[in-house]
N, C-alpha and C positions, 0 to 999 in steps of 0.2 A: 504494500499500500504506500509506503514511504517513497519507493522508488517511482511508483505511479505518479504520486504528487509532484516529485521533482521533475519528472519528464514533462508533465502537464505545465507547471510554472515555466519551464524552460521554453516550451512551444509558445505560450502566451508572451514571452519576453521578446520573441521574434515576430509573432504575428499581431499586428495592431488592427483588432476587429472593432469596426464602428468608429474608429478615430481617424482624424485627419492629419496625415503627415505632410507639411507643407515645406516645399524646397523652393528657395528664391535665390537669384543671383543674376550674373551677366556672363556672356560668352565673349571673349576677345582673343586677338591674335597675340600670341607670346612675343613675336618679332616686333610689331608696331604698336601694340596696345590698343589698336582700333577695335571697336566692336564688330562681331560678325553677325550681320543681320539674318534673321530667320534660320538660325542653327537648330538642329534636330536634337531632342531629348527624349529618350524612350527607355522603358524597362526592358531588360534582357529578353523578356517573352515577346515584346513587341506589340502587345495589345493596349498598352497605356502610354501616354506621353504627351509632350507639347512642343512648340517651337518658340524661339525667342522673337521679339519684335525687331524693328528696323534698327534698334539701338542695342541690340543684343541681349536686353533684359528679359527674364522669364520668370514664371511663377507655376509650379506644378503642385496640385493638391492630389494626394493619394489616400484612399479609404481601404481599409481591410488588406493592408500591405504587409507582405513578408520582409522584414528587414534583412534578410539574407540575399535578396534580389539585388540586381546591380542596375545602375543608371548608365546608359551610354549616351555620349555626347558627340555628335558628328557634324562636319561641315565639308562641303566639297572643296577640295584641294588642301585639306588638312588632315593630320593624324587624329583619329578617333580617341577618346578617353572613356574608360570604364571605371565607375566608382560604386563601391558597395553601398547600400543605403545606410547599413550600420555605421559607417564611417562618416556619414553626413550629420553633423551635430550643430552646425550653424550655417550662415549664408554661404552659398556655394558660388564663388566666382571662378570660372574655368578659363584657362589659357591654353588654346589649342596650337600646335606647332605645324607650320606649313609644310607640305610635301612638295618640295621643288620639282620632283620628277612627274608629279600628277599634273602639273601645269604644262607639260610639253607633249606634243605629239609623239605617239609611240610608234605607229606604223600606218602605212596606207594599205588598205584591204583591196582585194580584186573586185569586191563587191561594188555595186553602184548605190546611190542613194536611194533610188526607187525600189531596188531589190531588198534592202534593208527594211524599208518602210513596208513593203508588201508582206515580207516575213513576220514583221510585228503585228500587222493587221490580222493576219491569218491565225496567229497564235494567241489572240485576246482570250478566248474561250478557254484555252489550255492554260494560260498565265494567271488568269483572275478568277477569283472565288465565284463559283456559279451556284452554290447551294445558298439556302437561306441563312441570313445573319443579321444582327442588329449593332448598332454603334451609337455612342453618345457624341454629340458635335456642339460646336460653339461658332458663332459668327459675330462680327462687328461691321456694321455699315456706317460710314461716315460720308457726309457731303459737305462741301464748302463753296461758298460764293465769294468772290473777290478776296480769297484767302481766309474768310471767317466762316467757322462752322455754322450750318444752318439746320443740320440734323445728325443725331447720333442714335444708333440703335444696337441692341445686342441681345443675342438670345442663346439659351442652352436648350437643347432638344434631344430626343431620341428617334432614330430612324430604324425602321424595319424593311428589309427587301427580302422578298420571298424568293424561291427557287426559280433561277433563269431557265426557260424563257418566260415563265408565268408573269414575272415582273409586276407583282403588286407592292408599290412603294407607298409607306405610310409614315407621317411625321406626327410625333407628340410632342407639344410644347411643354417644357418644364418650367422655365421662367424666361422673361424677357422684360426689357425696359426700352423706352423710346422717348425722344423729344425732338420737336421741330420748331424752328423759328418760324411761326406762322407768316409774318409779314415778308420775310425775306425769301421764304420758299415760294411764294406767289401762288399758293393753292396746288402746288405739285406734290402728289402723294409719293413718298420716298419708302421703300421697303422691299421685302423679299418673300416670295411665296414658296411653299413646300416644292413645288414644281421646279423652282429655280434653285432650291438647295440640291436636289437630286441631280440636276443638270451639271452641277459643278463637277461631278464624277465623269469626266469627258470619256473615259475608256469603257465604262460600263454602261453609260447612257448612249454611247456610240452616235451622239449627236454631231458634233463638229468634226469626228474623225470619218463620218460617212463620206464627207467631201473628197477624201483622199482615194477612195475607190472609184471615183467617177473619171472617165476618160477626159472629159472636156476640162475639168479642174486641173488634172495632172498636165494637159497640153498648155494650160494658161500660166503655169508657174515653172519656175527653175528650181531644181533641186541640187544641192551640193553636199557630197559626203566629206566632211572636214577632216575625217580620219578616226582613229581610235584614242580614247583618253581614259584616264582613271577618274571614276566618279564614286565618291564615298568607299573607295577600296576595291571596287569591281570595274572591270573593263566595259567600256561602252562606245557605241557609235555616236558620233555627234552629226545630225543632219540639219542644215539650214536651208531655208526655202523663201521665196518671195515671189509675188506677182511679176510676170513679164511685163515690160514696157509696152504701152499702146493698147493694152487690153481694157475695154470700157465697160467692165463689170466689176462687181464687188470681189476683192482678192484678199489673201491672207499672207502675212509675213511672220516668220518665227523660226524656232529651232527645237529639235527633239533630241533627248537623251535616251538611247535604246540599248539596253543591256545586251553584250555581245554573245553571252552563252545561251541564252534562252529567248532572245528578242523581246524582252519586255520593255514597255514604255516606263522609264523612271521619272522623267520630267517633260512636260510640254509648256513651251514658253511661246505664245503666239498672240497675235492680234490683227485687226483690220490693217491692211497695207495702206500707207499713206499715199500711194499711187492711186488707190481706188476710192478713198474715203467718201468722195462726193456721190458715189453710187449706192451708199448705204440708205436703206429705205425700211421704214416700219411696216408691219403687215397692213393690209387694206383696211381692216376694221378700225385700226389704230389711226391710219391716216384720216379716215372719215370722221373720226371723233376729234381729231386735232382742227379739222376744217371747220367743224361746227362751233368750237370755241374760240377759233381764231387765233390759234397757237402753231407755231413752226418750231420744230426740233430738229437740230442738224447734229450729227455726230462729228466730232473733231478728232477724237482718238479713243482707241479701245485696246487693252491688253490684258492677257490672262496668264497666270502661272500656275500649274497644276503638278503636284508631286506625289509619287507613290512609293510605298515601302513593302518589303517582303516579310511576311509573317509565317513562319513555317514554310510550306512549299508554294504558297500563293501570294498575289499581290493585292494591296488595298490602297484606297484614297488616303493620303496623310494630311495634306493642307493644300489651300489654294489661295490666290490673290487675284482680285480683279479691279482694274483701274478704267474709269471711262470719263471723257470729257463731253458733254453735251451743250449746246447752245440752245437757249430757250428764247423765242422771240414773239411778241404779240403786239400788233398795231392797235388792236382793241383796248388792250390794258396798258399800253405804252411801257413795255419793259423788254430788255435785250441783255442778257447775262449768260455767263458760262457757269455750270455746275460741275464741279470736280467730285466724283463719287469713288469710293474705295470700298471693297469688302474683303475682309480677312475672314477665311473659314478653316476651322481646325477640326480634326477628327481626334478626340481625347481618349476615346475607350472603344475596343472592339469586343463583341460577344459572339464568339463563333460555334462553340460546342452547345451552348444552352441560350440561343437568342431571346431577347426580350420581345414578347409577341405584342403588338399594339392592335387594339380592336378599332374598327372603323368609326366607332362612337367617339373615341378618344382622339382620333386623327383629325387634323385641319384638312379642309378641302384643298386640292391642289392649287386652286387659283386664288386662295385666300391670302391677304397680305398678313404675314406674321406680326407686323407692327401694330395692327388694329386690335390686338388682343389686350393690351395692357399698356398704360401711358404713364406709369409711375416711373420716377427716376431716383433710385435709393443708392447712395454712395457706398453702402456696405453690402450691397446686393450680391456680389460675386465672391464674397470671402471664403465660401465653401466649394468653389468651382475652379477646375483648370480653365484658364482662358489664355488668349494672346494679350499680353500687356498692351495697353494703349501707348502710343508714342507721346501723347500730351496729357495734361492733367484734365481728365474728363469731368472732375467735380467742378473746377473753375469754369470750364467750357459750358457746362450745363446750367450753371448759376447765371452766366451771361445771357443764355437762350431764355431761361425762366424770366429774367429781367426784362428782356426785349418783348416778350409775350404780354408781360404784365404791362409794360408801357403802352403797347398796342392797345389793350383792353382799357387801360386808363384814358387814353385818347378818345376812345368812343364814349366813355363814361363823362368825360369833361364836355364833349360836344352836346350830350344831353342836358348838362347842368348849365350850359352857356346861357340859355334862355332866362335862367334864374338869377344870373349874375348882374351886377350894376351895368347900367348903360354906359357909364363913363368908360372910355377905352383904357385909361390908366388903372382904374380899379379892376376892370375885367381882366386885363394882363396880370395883375397882382394876384387875383384869385386863382387864375390858371397855374401860376408858378407855386402859390402856396398849396394848392391841391396836390401837386407833384411832390412838393416838399414834405408835407404831411404823411404821404405814403412812402417816404424815404427814397424817393427816385431822384431827387435834386438837391445839392447842397453847394452854395458858393455865392457868386455875385451875379446880378443880371442888370443889364441897361438896355432900354429901348427908347429910341429917339425918332420923332416923326415930324416932318416939316419944320425942322430947325428947333423943336421943342423936345426936351427931355421928358418923356412920359413917365418913366420909372427908372430909378436907380436904387437897388436894394440889395441887402445880404441875407442869405438864407443858411445859417452856419450849420456846419456838421458837429453833431454832439456838443452843442454849446461853445463851439470854438469862437474866439475873439477875432472877428473879421469885420471890416468896414470898406467903404467904397475905394480906399487907397490900398486895400491889401494886394498884394503881387501873386500872380498866378503864372505858372509855366503855359505857354499857349500852343505847344506842340507844332503841328505842321502848318498852323497860321502863320508861322515864321516864314514860310515859303513865299507869302505875299510881299514880305520885306526884302527877301532875297532877289526875287525878281524885280522888284523896283530899283533895288541897288544896281543890278545889271544894267537896267534901262537909263539910270542916271549916268553911269560910267560910259554908256554908248552916247549919251547926249554931250558928254564932255570930250567925246572923241577918243577915249581910251580903249575901246573895243568895239566890235560889231556882233550882233546876235547870229550874223551869218558865218563868223569865224569858226574855224576847226579848233579843237582843244589843243591840238599840237603846236599851235602859235604861241601858246602860254605855258603848256607843258611839254616841251620837247622830249621825246622818248617815251610818252605814255603810251600804253600798249593800244588804246582804242582813240589814237590821235585823230582820225578822221570824223569822229563825231562832232557835230556842230553845237554850239551854245544854244541855239534854238531848240534842237533835239533834246538837250538837257532840261530846258524850260519846260517843254511840252510833255516829258516823259516818253519820248520816242527814241531814246538812245540805244535800248537794248541792253544797258549794263544793268545787270542784276541788283535787287534791292538788299543791300548788306544787312539790313536789320531782320530780314527773314531767315537768316542762317544762325542756328543756335550756336555754333562754335565761335561766330563772330560776337554774338551777344555776351557771351562769358567774358571775352577780352575787353569789350566796350565797358562793361561794368568794373573790371579790375583796375585799369589805370587810365590815365589821361594821355591823349595822343594829339600831335599837332595836326594841323589841316593837311600838311604834306604827308605825314604818316597815314592819315586817315584814307587818303587817295591810294597810295601805294599798297597798303596792306589789306584794306577792305573794299576798294571800288575798283579793282582790276581784274575781276573774273571774267570768264569767257562770256561773249555776247549771247543773249537769249534769242535775238533775231537781228536782221539786218537793220541798221539805224534807218528811221524815217518810214519803216514799212508797217509797224504796229504801235500801239499805246499799251504801256505797262508801268504803272505807278512805281517809281524808284527813288527812295531817299538818297541813293548813291549819287544820282545826277545832280542833286542840289548841294551835296557835300563838295563836289567837284566845281560847281559854280561858285561856292564860297572862296574856294582855293584860287580860282581864276580871277575873282573879284580883288583878292589880296594882291595878286601878282600885277594886275593892271592898275589897281588904285595905290600900290606901293605902301600899304598899311594894313594892320590886321583887320579882320572881318568886323570884330567889335567896334574898333575905332571908325571904320568906314560908316557903319550904320549910325553911330552916334553922330558924326559930323555931317553926314549927307541926308539923314531922316530925322532922327530923334531930336536934336537940337533944333533944327529949322522948324519943326512942328510943336516945340515946347512939350515933347513927350518926356517929362522929367522922371517919370517912374518906370520907364522902359529901358531895358538893357539886353546885352547878350551874354550868355554863360553866368560866371560867378562874379561880374564886374559890379553889381550893385548890392542892395541889402537883400537878405534871404527872402524866399517865398514863404507863404504860410505852409504848415505841414500837411502833407498829402496822406490819404488813406486808401489802401488798395485791399479790397474784400475785408474791411473793417480793420486792418492792421496798419501801423505806420509804414510808409513804402520805404525800401531800401534806396538810399541816395546813390547817385551816380554822377559821372563827369558830364556836364552839359556840352562841354566843348567837343564831345565825340558825336554830337549829332549837328555839327555846325552847317549852317545853310539850310538844312532840312527841318531843324527845330531849334531848341536851346534859347529862345528869346523869352524873356520874363516881362509881363505888362499888367496894367489895370484895366477895368472896364473904361474909365474916364479917358485914359491914353488911347485906347482902341476907338473911342468916338472921335478924338482929334485925328486919328489915322483915316477914319471913314470920311470925315469932312474935307481932309486934304485931297482925297480922290475925287470928290464930287465937285470941289470948287477949283481944281486944278492949281492948287498953290504951290505944289511941289514939281510936277511935271505939266507940260501944256496938255491940251485937251486931246490932241491926236495920239500922243504916246500912251495916255491912260486908256484911250479906247482900243488901241493896239493890245496892250497888255491884257485886257479884259474881252477880247474878241475870241470867238469860237474857233481854236485852231485845229482841235482834233476831238473825235467822239470818245467819251469815257462811258463806254457801255454799262459797266457794272453799277455805276452810281447814277445812271439815267441822265447824264450831263454831258456838257462839252468842257474841254480844258483849254485854258488860254495859257498865259505866262505866268504861272503860280496861282491861278484862279480857277474856280469851278463855276460854270454858267450852267443853271438848272434847266432842265427840259420838262420833266413829268413828276419829279420828286414832291414838289410843293404845289398844292393846288392853285396857288397865285400865279404861278408860272404860265398859265393859260393866256393871261392877260398883260402881264408884267415881267420884266427881265430881272431875275434874281441872281445875284452875283454873290459867291460865298466861298469859305473854306472851313471844314472842321479841323479840329487839332486833337491829337492824342500824344500824351506823354506820360505813360505808366499811370499814376493816380489821377493826373490832371487831364481833363478832357474839356473842349472847348468848342463854341461855334460863333463865327463871325460872319455875319450875313448883311447885305445891303440890297435895297430896292431903290435904284438912283432916280427913278421918275418921281417918286414921292419924298425923297430924302429921308429914306427909312433905314434905321440901322439897328440890328439886333445883336447884342453881345451876351453870350452865356459862357460863364467860367465856373467849372466844377472841380473840386479837389477830393472827391471820394469815389473815383473810378467812372465808368461809363454811365451815361444818363441818357434819357430820351431826348436827345437834342434836336433832331429832326422833327419828332412829333410836336415838341413845345414851340419849335420856331414855326411850324405850319400852323398851329392854333393861333399864334400872335399875328401871323400875316394875315389870317382870316379875319381876325378882329378889326385891323387896321385897313383892310380892303373891302 
């Protein structure tokens, strides 16, 4: 009996029944220290596992686990590591060593690409499991518009697939959460159906791969056998393919990794060929629906990556990623924007011997959006599940979306209450701002001027903060209006021309052919340095000169040929500030002071850390982390007050700083800014459809964002109308509030 009890205790010391064993860490290269994106982690039996995210981070939740099992970490081109679960007692940071020989071509085979592909297609039934099985999966869908998240959804679900060829596919939803920015999504329903989840398994669904059995498709594409390579320790054939030039039908571009010994597909990496993206069409029913609602949707790009793993003697779907860019356009609703959508899908557990059977009553219908089942967004939702870790902090993103939705609802609520508000415009505007203030949606200073009369100048403090009309706020990208003015003043003095190339002032600069005008209108193609996380880390750590900013952060490869597209880039305005310094032969801050601030008597306005400190900013309820304002030179970094910004507005309408023709040129519609439903001039946005008043009046504005400080500077020249909104507690409904104020005054 004692021996039996000892054995039983020993057994339970190894087997964790009903308990969660959580393994977290990051996978990096031992040589470079760089993260290895989407590395694979699986138990040695292969039925449970996860992958890292694009930054190498992972989280694996195991239940009823035998600690004598091992965890295998692998990445193509690197030596795998196997670690016993019993040896994992804390955070697991894995460093994989590169296989130099795996990156080199081994030998060229006598087979052709089409012969290898034909063998792989013929052996699908032999290589991939054809009996009934079930699996547990996870997916995350994210959509971004103008770089900002407008939708997040995630789900954990069980799948059941019956014995092939019967093919009864059933999905039972375990948990999900979803949130959509209702205003920015423009009524577009975003989500995934069970049918879409099953279609991810390209080999077993035989959807996409059917094309490769058709004679016409094969004739319209070129196929290249790149050779034989090492792929996660096994020999594979690498086949690349693309649509032939001149084919006026939809085509595919990509590459396949096909195992050499049994011709199993290990990885499919493919998408619509850019040679034929214009031939993509939705099905006839969907086209008819779009026509009814006056919506036009165009595909810009599409790409999929699907990976398989061998468990026992057969292969199963391991994970997939799907990226697509779609342009939505509607003349009826006046919008035109690109939606970038990403889906990460992961199989976390396989049940082969004893599959989990799902009844038809439990299963969702194949065409039903999973996102419509539950709209709760709980930050602790996935604590007990294996997921693909998000690349960004979803708690913060979701809180922003929640705030946006609340702001949109609040705007509707305010419109209803406007009838009860006082008739006096100043009182009505104060009522609007007070309503938002009491809901915690706006804190800071506001100023509204109309027909040369200041209707309102008032403070709405955050948590009883001591602020007044002279309190100084960082104005973020509203600074661009000053940078552009400085450039035009220097042109007026004959020190530069907007038609000049950068190389005239920065000889040796990598993109010297870009013109000053292309920088002013965001048509340079130079990537926005503030969109790169690794650059942000450096920008926060230390101060850089304008020369260093240009060389270190604004010299990446061009995103497009200069002058052919519009893409908002803070880098362009950093370069403009440096050009201004060289042409004006003084520092950027000094030039602003001498040429703009002092002539306009803007005594409370300055660049960087040259004046008195601003009031404290709060980001998600916490004091923000200070940083060096000089590192956003030209693009931001200016500090001002609501009163000084009114002086700036007056200078533009009275032509006291520049003659009328130059102001008109600065605020002319130079290029379309589709994502914001506006046009862009030289540092100015000219509204088209965002504000209701724009149907009858020209609205010129620029929003500003500087971590905790958000702002709105807006003018309506024909009525000498100025709106200044300065907030120090994070994002606020600046467009909604400005729109309501415009409605009151128009």
